[in-house]
N, C-alpha and C positions, 0 to 999 in steps of 0.2 A: 301493345306487346303483352300487357297484363292479362288481357282477355285470352290470348293464345295460351299463355301459361295456365290460366284457370281452366281452359278447355282440355288441356292435356294432363289432367290430374290422373291419379292412379286408377280410379274407377273407369274413366273413359278409355284409358289405354287397355285395361282388361277387357272391356266390351269390344273395342276394335280388334284386339287379338282373337277374341272368341268369334267375331264375324269372319275374319280371314280364315281361321281354322275350319269353321263350319262351311265356308265357301269351297275350300279345297276338298274337304270330306264329301260334300254334296256332289261335286264334279266327279270325284272318284267313284262314288256309288252309282250315279246316273250313267257313267260311262260303261259300267259293267252290266247294265240291265239289257236283257235280250230285246231285239226289235219288236217282238210280238207283245211285250209288256209295256211299251212306251205309251200307248194310248190310255190304258187303264191308270197308268202312273200320272198322266196329265189330269185325269179326272180327280184324282186325289189332291193334286196341286191346286185345284180350284178352291178347295176348302182352306188351304194354307193362305192363298192369295186373298181370300175373303177376310181372314184374320188380319192380314197386313193392311187391308183397306180400313178396317175398323180401328186398328192401332194408329194409322196415319190420321184418321179423322180426330181421334182423341188427342194426338200430338198437336194438331192445329188448334183445337179448341182450348187447350191449356197454354198455348204459347202467348207471349206478350205481343201486342200489336206492332212493336218496333223490333221484334226479333226475326229479322228477315231470313236468317239461316234456317231456323226451325220451321218457319212457314214454307220456305222453299223445299226443304227436305220432305215435309209432309205432303206438299203438292206433288212432288216427284214420286213419292211412295204410292199415293193414290192413283196417279196416272199409270204407272207401270203395272201395278197390281190389277187395275181394271182391264188393261190390255190383256194380261195373262188370263183373267177370269173369262172375258168374252171369247178369246181364242180357244181356251180350254173347253168351254161349253160348245162351241162350234164343232170342234174335233170330236168331242164326246157324242154329240148329236149325229154326226156322220158315221161314227162307229156303230151306234145303236141302229141306224138305218140299214146297215149292212146285214143285221141279223133279222130284220123283219121279212116275213114271207112276201114274196112278190105275187101280185095278182095275175092270173093267167087270163088272157083274152080268148073268148070262145069263137 
């Protein structure tokens, strides 16, 4: 019980509130983006996901070996961000292929 109370200190509640607010704001902004701009927006999200991967790696490196919550959250962060990075690069590559000139057969 003492660990739960320690987890829910003022700083953690402020960070959780900021996460929830940023999530709602992000969904509201993304929802209003025209369809034509979704692919370039995904390309920009690759950079953000790359930062998440680096942050999760740092989180895992600084965690104690018996802190399973931190290690689990770091692993989940790495896995989800890498899925986003790989998917974003695949979509960006397809988008760039659309703009290449097609060779004509004679």
